[in-house]
C-alpha positions in Angstrom: 0.0 0.0 0.0 1.4 3.4 -1.0 2.1 5.6 2.1 1.3 9.3 1.5 2.8 12.4 3.0 0.8 14.7 5.2 0.6 17.2 2.3 -0.6 14.5 0.0 -3.2 13.3 2.5 -4.6 16.8 2.8 -4.7 17.2 -0.9 -6.5 13.9 -1.4 -8.9 14.7 1.5 -9.8 18.0 -0.3 -10.4 16.1 -3.5 -12.7 13.6 -1.7 -14.7 16.4 0.0 -15.0 18.2 -3.3 -16.2 15.0 -4.9 -18.9 14.5 -2.3 -20.0 18.1 -2.5 -20.2 18.0 -6.4 -22.2 14.8 -6.3 -24.5 16.2 -3.6 -25.1 19.3 -5.8 -25.6 17.2 -8.9 -28.3 15.1 -7.2 -30.0 18.1 -5.6 -30.4 19.7 -9.1 -31.9 16.6 -10.6 -35.6 16.2 -10.7 -35.7 12.6 -12.0 -33.6 9.5 -12.6 -31.7 10.3 -15.8 -28.5 9.4 -17.5 -26.9 12.9 -17.3 -27.0 12.9 -13.5 -25.3 9.5 -13.5 -22.7 10.7 -15.9 -22.0 13.8 -13.8 -21.6 11.6 -10.7 -19.0 9.3 -12.3 -17.0 12.3 -13.7 -16.9 13.8 -10.1 -15.8 10.4 -8.8 -13.0 10.1 -11.4 -11.6 13.5 -10.3 -11.3 12.3 -6.7 -8.9 9.4 -7.3 -5.1 9.8 -6.9 -4.3 8.9 -10.5 -7.4 10.5 -11.9 -6.0 11.0 -15.4 -5.6 7.3 -15.9 -8.6 5.8 -14.1 -11.9 4.9 -15.7 -15.1 5.0 -13.6 -17.8 2.6 -14.5 -21.4 2.6 -13.3 -23.8 -0.2 -14.0 -27.3 -0.1 -12.6 -30.4 -1.7 -14.1 -31.1 0.2 -17.4 -27.9 2.2 -17.3 -24.3 1.1 -18.1 -21.9 4.0 -18.6 -18.3 4.9 -18.0 -16.1 8.0 -18.1 -14.2 6.6 -21.1 -13.6 3.2 -22.7 -12.8 0.5 -20.1 -9.4 -1.0 -20.7 -9.2 -4.7 -21.6 -7.1 -5.6 -18.6 -7.6 -3.7 -15.4 -7.5 -3.7 -11.6 -10.4 -2.0 -9.9 -12.2 -1.0 -6.7 -15.9 -1.8 -6.6 -18.8 -0.9 -4.4 -22.4 -2.4 -4.5 -25.3 0.0 -4.9 -28.3 -1.0 -2.7 -31.8 0.3 -3.3 -34.6 -0.8 -1.0 -32.5 -3.6 0.5 -31.8 -5.1 -2.9 -28.6 -5.2 -5.1 -29.3 -2.6 -7.8 -25.9 -2.5 -9.5 -22.3 -1.3 -8.8 -19.8 1.4 -9.3 -16.1 0.6 -10.2 -12.9 2.6 -10.5 -10.4 0.9 -13.0 -6.7 1.4 -13.5 -4.8 -0.3 -16.3 -3.2 -3.5 -14.9 -0.1 -3.0 -17.0 0.9 0.0 -14.9 -1.0 -0.4 -11.6 -2.1 -3.0 -9.1 -4.5 -3.2 -6.2 -2.0 -1.6 -3.8 -2.3 1.7 -5.7 -5.8 2.1 -4.3 -6.1 3.5 -0.8 -8.5 2.5 2.0 -9.8 6.0 2.0 -10.7 5.7 -1.7 -12.6 2.5 -0.9 -14.5 4.3 1.8 -15.3 7.2 -0.5 -16.5 4.8 -3.2 -18.8 3.1 -0.6 -20.2 6.5 0.3 -20.8 7.4 -3.4 -22.6 4.1 -3.8 -24.8 5.0 -0.9 -25.5 8.4 -2.4 -26.5 6.9 -5.7 -28.7 4.3 -4.0 -30.5 7.1 -2.0 -30.9 9.1 -5.1 -32.5 6.2 -7.0 -34.7 5.2 -4.0 -35.9 8.8 -3.6 -37.2 9.1 -7.1 -38.5 5.6 -7.4 -40.6 6.3 -4.2 -41.8 9.6 -5.8 -42.7 7.7 -9.0 -44.6 5.1 -7.1 -46.5 7.7 -5.1 -47.3 9.6 -8.3 -48.6 6.4 -10.0 -50.7 5.5 -6.9 -52.1 9.1 -6.8 -53.0 8.8 -10.5 -54.6 5.4 -10.0 -56.7 6.8 -7.1 -57.7 9.8 -9.1 -58.7 7.6 -12.1 -60.7 5.3 -9.9 -62.5 8.3 -8.3 -63.2 9.7 -11.7 -64.6 6.4 -13.0 -66.7 6.0 -9.8 -68.2 9.4 -10.4 -68.8 8.6 -14.0 -70.5 5.4 -12.9 -72.8 7.3 -10.6 -73.7 9.8 -13.3 -74.2 7.2 -16.0 -76.4 5.0 -13.7 -78.7 8.0 -13.2 -78.8 8.9 -16.9 -79.4 5.3 -17.9 -82.4 5.0 -15.4 -83.9 8.3 -16.5 -83.7 7.3 -20.2 -84.9 3.7 -19.9 -88.5 4.4 -19.1 -89.1 7.0 -21.9 -87.3 4.9 -24.4 -89.5 1.9 -23.5 -92.6 4.1 -23.9 -91.4 5.3 -27.3 -90.7 1.8 -28.5 -94.0 0.4 -27.2 -96.1 3.1 -28.8 -94.1 3.0 -32.1 -94.7 -0.8 -32.4 -98.4 -0.3 -31.6 -98.7 2.4 -34.3 -96.8 0.1 -36.7 -99.3 -2.7 -36.1 -102.2 -0.4 -36.8 -100.7 1.5 -39.7 -101.4 0.7 -43.4 -99.5 3.6 -45.0 -96.1 2.3 -46.4 -94.4 5.7 -46.1 -95.5 6.1 -42.5 -94.5 2.5 -41.8 -90.9 3.2 -43.1 -90.7 6.2 -40.8 -91.9 4.2 -37.8 -89.3 1.5 -38.6 -86.6 4.2 -38.4 -88.0 5.3 -35.0 -88.0 1.7 -33.7 -84.5 1.0 -34.9 -83.2 4.3 -33.4 -84.8 3.5 -30.0 -83.3 -0.1 -30.1 -79.9 1.5 -30.8 -80.4 4.0 -27.9 -81.5 1.2 -25.5 -78.3 -0.7 -26.5 -76.3 2.3 -25.4 -78.3 2.5 -22.2 -77.6 -1.2 -21.5 -73.9 -0.6 -22.0 -74.0 2.4 -19.6 -75.7 0.2 -17.0 -72.9 -2.4 -17.5 -70.3 0.4 -16.9 -72.1 1.6 -13.7 -72.5 -2.0 -12.4 -76.3 -1.7 -12.6 -76.9 -4.9 -14.6 -78.2 -7.8 -12.6 -75.8 -10.7 -12.1 -76.2 -14.4 -12.1 -73.1 -15.7 -10.4 -72.5 -19.4 -10.8 -69.6 -21.7 -10.3 -68.4 -22.0 -13.9 -65.6 -23.7 -15.8 -63.8 -21.0 -17.7 -62.6 -23.0 -20.6 -66.0 -23.6 -22.4 -66.9 -19.9 -22.1 -63.6 -18.8 -23.7 -63.7 -21.5 -26.4 -67.2 -20.4 -27.2 -66.2 -16.7 -27.5 -63.3 -17.6 -29.8 -65.5 -19.8 -32.0 -68.2 -17.1 -32.2 -65.6 -14.6 -33.4 -64.0 -17.1 -35.9 -65.0 -15.0 -38.9 -63.5 -11.9 -37.4 -60.2 -13.7 -37.0 -60.3 -15.1 -40.5 -61.0 -11.7 -42.2 -57.5 -10.6 -41.1 -55.8 -14.0 -41.2 -55.1 -13.7 -37.5 -54.5 -16.8 -35.4 -55.2 -17.1 -31.7 -53.4 -19.2 -29.1 -55.3 -20.3 -26.0 -53.1 -21.3 -23.1 -54.6 -22.8 -19.9 -52.1 -23.2 -17.1 -54.7 -25.4 -15.5 -57.5 -27.1 -17.6 -59.9 -27.1 -14.7 -60.0 -23.4 -13.8 -63.3 -22.4 -12.2 -64.7 -19.3 -10.6 -68.0 -17.7 -9.5 -68.9 -15.6 -12.6 -71.8 -14.5 -14.7 -71.2 -16.4 -17.9 -73.1 -13.8 -20.0 -71.2 -10.9 -18.7 -67.8 -12.6 -18.9 -68.6 -13.5 -22.5 -69.4 -9.9 -23.2 -65.9 -9.0 -21.7 -64.2 -11.5 -24.0 -66.1 -10.2 -27.1 -65.1 -6.6 -26.4 -61.5 -7.3 -25.7 -61.0 -9.7 -28.5 -62.7 -7.5 -31.1 -60.5 -4.6 -30.0 -57.4 -6.9 -30.2 -58.4 -8.0 -33.7 -59.0 -4.4 -34.8 -55.6 -3.3 -33.5 -53.6 -6.3 -34.8 -51.9 -6.5 -38.2 -52.8 -9.2 -40.6 -51.4 -12.7 -40.1 -50.4 -11.9 -36.5 -51.2 -13.9 -33.3 -53.5 -13.0 -30.4 -52.7 -14.9 -27.2 -55.2 -15.7 -24.5 -53.6 -16.9 -21.3 -55.6 -18.2 -18.3 -54.1 -19.0 -14.9 -55.2 -19.1 -11.3 -53.9 -19.4 -7.8 -55.7 -20.0 -4.4 -57.3 -16.6 -4.4 -57.7 -15.3 -8.0 -58.3 -16.1 -11.7 -56.1 -14.3 -14.2 -56.9 -13.9 -17.8 -54.5 -12.1 -20.2 -55.2 -11.1 -23.8 -52.1 -10.1 -25.7 -51.9 -8.6 -29.2 -49.2 -7.3 -31.4 -50.9 -4.1 -32.6 -49.9 -0.5 -32.4 -50.4 -0.4 -28.7 -52.0 2.4 -26.6 -50.1 5.6 -26.1 -49.3 6.4 -22.5 -51.0 9.8 -22.9 -54.5 8.2 -23.2 -54.1 5.1 -21.0 -56.0 6.7 -18.1 -59.0 7.5 -20.3 -59.6 4.2 -22.1 -62.1 2.9 -19.6 -64.2 6.1 -19.6 -67.5 6.0 -21.4 -67.6 7.3 -25.0 -63.8 7.5 -25.3 -62.5 5.9 -28.4 -59.5 6.1 -30.7 -61.4 4.5 -33.6 -62.8 6.4 -36.5 -66.2 8.1 -36.3 -69.1 5.7 -36.8 -66.9 2.7 -35.7 -68.5 1.9 -32.3 -69.7 4.4 -29.6 -66.7 4.2 -27.3 -68.4 2.1 -24.6 -66.7 -1.3 -25.1 -63.9 -0.9 -22.6 -66.1 1.0 -20.2 -68.5 -2.0 -20.2 -65.6 -4.4 -19.6 -64.4 -2.2 -16.7 -67.9 -2.2 -15.2 -68.4 -6.0 -15.5 -65.0 -6.8 -13.9 -65.7 -4.3 -11.1 -69.0 -6.0 -10.6 -67.1 -9.3 -10.1 -65.0 -7.6 -7.4 -62.0 -7.8 -9.8 -59.8 -5.4 -11.7 -58.5 -5.0 -15.3 -55.1 -3.5 -16.0 -53.2 -2.6 -19.2 -49.5 -2.8 -20.0 -47.4 -2.6 -23.2 -46.6 -5.8 -25.0 -43.1 -6.3 -26.5 -42.0 -5.4 -29.1 -45.5 -3.8 -29.8 -49.1 -4.1 -28.8 -51.1 -4.3 -25.6 -51.7 -6.8 -22.8 -55.0 -6.6 -20.9 -54.9 -8.5 -17.7 -58.1 -9.4 -15.8 -58.1 -10.5 -12.2 -61.2 -12.0 -10.7 -61.4 -13.4 -7.1 -62.1 -17.2 -7.1 -63.7 -16.9 -3.7 -67.5 -16.5 -3.4 -68.5 -12.8 -2.8 -70.1 -12.1 0.5 -73.5 -11.5 -1.1 -73.5 -14.9 -2.8 -74.7 -18.1 -1.1 -72.9 -21.3 -2.1 -75.4 -24.1 -2.8 -75.3 -27.1 -0.5 -74.2 -30.5 -1.6 -71.2 -31.9 -3.5 -69.0 -29.1 -5.1 -68.8 -30.9 -8.4 -72.6 -31.1 -8.6 -72.8 -27.3 -8.2 -70.8 -26.5 -11.3 -73.2 -24.9 -13.8 -73.2 -26.7 -17.1 -72.2 -24.6 -20.1 -75.1 -24.0 -22.6 -74.0 -22.1 -25.7 -77.6 -21.8 -27.1 -78.9 -20.4 -23.8 -76.0 -18.0 -23.6 -76.7 -16.7 -27.0 -80.4 -16.2 -26.3 -79.7 -14.4 -23.0 -77.2 -12.1 -24.6 -79.7 -11.3 -27.4 -82.4 -10.3 -25.0 -80.3 -8.1 -22.7 
């Protein structure tokens, strides 16, 4: 180990204190985790070492790997681990060329300084990760409050519209039965079709606001999903899109309303087909654990921009062209899943596309009474014809 004179010790101590001051100032000026801040830190670190002109400082943490200059092929180095939230997050190293230096050219004080710098980096990363988590949580709470408010509003609107629409439809059909004028009959047909379309929108608003009645039964999920896929077979074929259905467990069951879950599948799959390029693949992955059922629908489309992700579950919000749907599909999905005490989340697929993940509790909700008898006898049989009829009369 090289022994330094008092003057050299003082000079090196000043360099160390200057380094820590510069790093502290760099971090205080930063308002996010970014590569420039990391680069400024390793430059300040380099200047604190005794042979600063010949050392190379390397920083490797998660998504960032940078150095003050090209790292020599053969080197000796000091290293310190960066800890963030009690986990190994990366390291910082100071290299010397091994042809000219060896480990004895590093001092104990330099190792202590490097450890301190690693702690400063860890604290910096932890601080902004915590802020990002808080911001994300705040945005989630705000979004849920906004959706809850929209749910209350749409429930009121739907109830107020339902009765007059029913009256209009009833009287229009009565007039049509008693009418003999073809021209008036054509006009009445337009009225009837418009009312039916309006009632369809009201029905979707009621789905969104969790106002639609439920029939929760212990169901096997596989027949419901297979039915939805077969029903949409022509939609897949039009764009030569294949689907892959993966069940991690063939006997996955949950207390669900089969009609509503089918509606969820229709809406998500139709959106995935619309967004996906021709001859691509849509994956449907189903898994469960002791508490929850998980259903993922993955596509390779254009994806959903971050700027609108918070709005996609709001009623009447749509990125599709005018006259292509009314923007209620995903809001219906959100309402149904909420009505099942579950949640739906969105994340980006790689390299492109979206992944919608549905989580539904497997356990029976508090308001639902489990029938007595053998559990296997209580599994509701799947009836595709009855399902189609029920959906058509909603």
